[in-house]
N, C-alpha and C positions, 0 to 999 in steps of 0.2 A: 302336511295336512293330515288331520286325524281321520281314521276310517269312518265312513258314514254311520255304520251301525253303532258306533260308540258315542255319537253326538245326537242322534235322532232315533230314539227308541219309540217304535210305534205304540199308539194308544191301545189300551186293553181291548177295545171294540175290534180293532184291526187284527190283533193277535188271536182273538177268539172267533174270527170270521163273522162278526155281527155288524160290520159296517155296511150301511145302506146309503144310497145316494141322497135320500131325503134329508139327511142331516146337513147337507151342504147348501140347501136352499130353503129358506123359511117360507111357508105359505102364510102370508100375513093375515089372511082372513081366519085361518085356524088359530094363529097366535092370538088374535083379537078375541076369539071365542074360548080361549084357554084350552084348546084341543091340540092334537098333534103330538109330535115326539117330545119327550121330556126336556130335551135341550132347549126347546123354544118356549115351553110352557112356564119354566121356572128360571128367573133371571140369574139366581145364584148358580144353578147348574150350567146355564149358558156361559157365564163369564168364567166359571171354573174350567170349562173345556175350550175356551177361546183365548188365543194369544192375541193380545191387543198390540198390534203393530202401531207405528207412528201414523201410518195412513188410516188405519181403522179409528184411532183416537181422533184424528182430524175430522173424519167423516161423522163420528158421534157428536163432536162439538158443533159442526155445521148443522146437523139435524136438530140438536138441542136449541141452538139459537133460533132456528126457523120455528120450532114448536113454541118457544117462549116469545115469539113476535119480535125478536131482536136482530132481524136480518137473516143471514144464511141463504144459501142458494136454493131457489125453488126447484131446480132440476140438477140432479147429481148423476154424473156418468161414472160408473164403477169399472175399473180395469179388470179384465178377465184374461185367462190364458188363451182365449179363442184367437185373438189377433196374432199372438206369437206362434200358435200352432199352425195357423193357415199360412202366414207370410214367411216366418223364419224357419219353420220346421217342415214346410211343404206338405202339411197334412191336408189331404183332399177328400178322403173317404174312410169309412170304417171297413176293416177287413173281416170282422166277425159279423155274424147275423143273429138276430134275436135281441130283444130289448135288454135282457140281463147281461148278455155277452157284450153288447155295445156299451152299456153302462160301465162294465169292468174295463173295457178297452179305453174308454174316455178317462176313467179314473187313473189308469196307468199313465196316460199322457199328462194329466194334471199333476200327478206325483213327480214325473220327470221335469215338468215346468218348474215346480217348486224346488226341486233339488238343484236345478241350475241357478235359481235365485239365491238359495242358501250358499251355494258355491261362490257366487259373485260377492256376496257379503263377507264370507270368510276370507276370500282372496284380498278384499279391500282391507280387512283387519290386519292381515299378515303383511301387507305392504308398508 
């Protein structure tokens, strides 16, 4: 298997220390009012910075169908790393104190979660 740093180069925001947690969750009211971070105000910027997985494509298709009045689920449950962290990784509490430190600690847990997912995908490809 290739070393991680050769296949997943961090985005410029991460390398320059400008990554903030608000880019991971859209405030839909702010998006509706064309306010907030650039990633959510401009569709081109959003899709340039977003990797469209099969799951995300499926979600977008479901939402589009719903908006167009052609079916689509009225309630969508999105998978998050929370269940994996709590159940499979025995994550019970934050060890750091203060909002900024907790945000960074949680970010590291999410990165580790995503690295495990990438590893599973790579292992399946190699098999």
